C-alpha positions in Angstrom: -68.0 -28.5 -9.1 -66.3 -28.4 -5.7 -69.4 -26.6 -4.4 -71.4 -29.8 -4.8 -69.1 -31.7 -2.4 -68.8 -31.5 1.3 -66.1 -29.1 2.6 -64.1 -32.2 3.8 -64.3 -33.8 0.4 -63.3 -30.6 -1.4 -60.3 -30.2 0.9 -59.3 -33.8 0.4 -59.5 -33.4 -3.4 -57.4 -30.2 -3.4 -54.8 -31.8 -1.1 -54.7 -34.9 -3.2 -54.3 -33.0 -6.5 -51.5 -30.9 -5.0 -49.6 -34.0 -3.7 -49.9 -35.7 -7.1 -48.7 -32.7 -9.0 -45.5 -32.5 -7.0 -44.8 -36.2 -6.6 -42.0 -38.4 -8.0 -42.9 -42.0 -9.1 -42.1 -43.5 -5.6 -44.2 -40.8 -3.9 -47.1 -41.5 -6.4 -47.0 -45.2 -5.4 -47.0 -44.3 -1.7 -49.9 -42.0 -2.3 -51.9 -44.7 -4.1 -51.2 -47.1 -1.1 -52.3 -44.3 1.3 -55.5 -43.7 -0.7 -56.2 -47.4 -1.0 -55.7 -48.0 2.8 -57.9 -45.1 3.7 -60.6 -46.0 1.2 -60.8 -49.6 2.5 -61.0 -48.4 6.1 -63.7 -46.0 5.2 -65.7 -48.6 3.3 -65.6 -51.0 6.4 -66.6 -48.1 8.7 -69.4 -47.0 6.3 -70.8 -50.5 6.2 -70.8 -50.8 10.0 -72.7 -47.4 10.1 -75.1 -48.5 7.3 -74.0 -45.5 5.2 -74.3 -46.9 1.7 -73.4 -43.6 0.0 -70.0 -43.4 1.8 -69.4 -47.2 1.3 -70.0 -46.8 -2.4 -67.7 -43.8 -2.7 -65.0 -45.6 -0.7 -65.1 -48.7 -2.8 -64.9 -46.6 -5.9 -61.8 -44.7 -4.5 -60.2 -48.1 -3.6 -60.8 -49.3 -7.2 -59.3 -46.1 -8.6 -56.2 -46.5 -6.4 -55.8 -50.1 -7.5 -56.2 -49.2 -11.2 -53.5 -46.5 -10.8 -51.2 -49.0 -9.1 -51.8 -51.6 -11.8 -51.2 -49.1 -14.6 -48.0 -48.0 -13.0 -46.3 -51.4 -12.8 -43.3 -51.5 -15.1 -43.6 -54.7 -17.1 -39.8 -54.9 -17.2 -39.5 -55.2 -13.4 -38.7 -58.6 -12.0 -41.4 -58.1 -9.4 -44.1 -57.0 -11.9 -45.9 -60.4 -12.0 -46.2 -60.5 -8.2 -47.4 -56.9 -8.0 -50.0 -57.4 -10.7 -51.2 -60.6 -9.0 -51.5 -58.7 -5.6 -53.3 -55.8 -7.2 -55.7 -58.0 -9.1 -56.6 -60.1 -6.0 -57.3 -56.8 -4.1 -59.4 -55.6 -7.0 -61.4 -58.8 -7.0 -62.0 -58.5 -3.2 -63.2 -54.9 -3.6 -65.5 -55.8 -6.6 -66.9 -58.8 -4.7 -67.8 -56.5 -1.8 -69.7 -54.2 -4.1 -72.3 -57.1 -4.5 -71.8 -58.9 -1.2 -69.9 -56.8 1.3 -67.2 -58.7 3.2 -65.7 -56.4 5.8 -63.4 -59.1 7.1 -61.9 -59.7 3.7 -61.5 -56.0 3.0 -59.9 -55.4 6.5 -57.5 -58.2 5.7 -56.6 -56.7 2.3 -56.2 -53.3 4.0 -53.9 -54.8 6.6 -51.8 -56.4 3.9 -51.3 -53.0 2.2 -50.5 -51.3 5.5 -47.8 -53.9 6.1 -46.4 -53.5 2.6 -46.6 -49.7 2.9 -44.7 -49.8 6.1 -42.0 -52.0 4.6 -41.6 -49.9 1.5 -42.1 -46.3 2.6 -41.2 -46.0 6.3 
């Protein structure tokens, strides 16, 4: 199956799988943020370069990262409602861009997650 992908994509997948396998819960959240930020940046870049295949792959990766983040929210946490609202708003922005791409909105969402990631993990 890896032979069907580009060497870059195959390496990214192996690296991602290895990082997930050895991660604790906080590291998994950080990894999801990293994947989301990269995917949103890639989608905007792909749109600017008129690369619909990469744009579609990137939007799919962003949705996957958001789904993982949503599923990982502990319902017992006081911050859970705010996190779920944030993730759902980001998910809607990505889904809206599947039909009518909005690079400005996705760049803003990306920057929000960069800011949050810096505050939480650095």
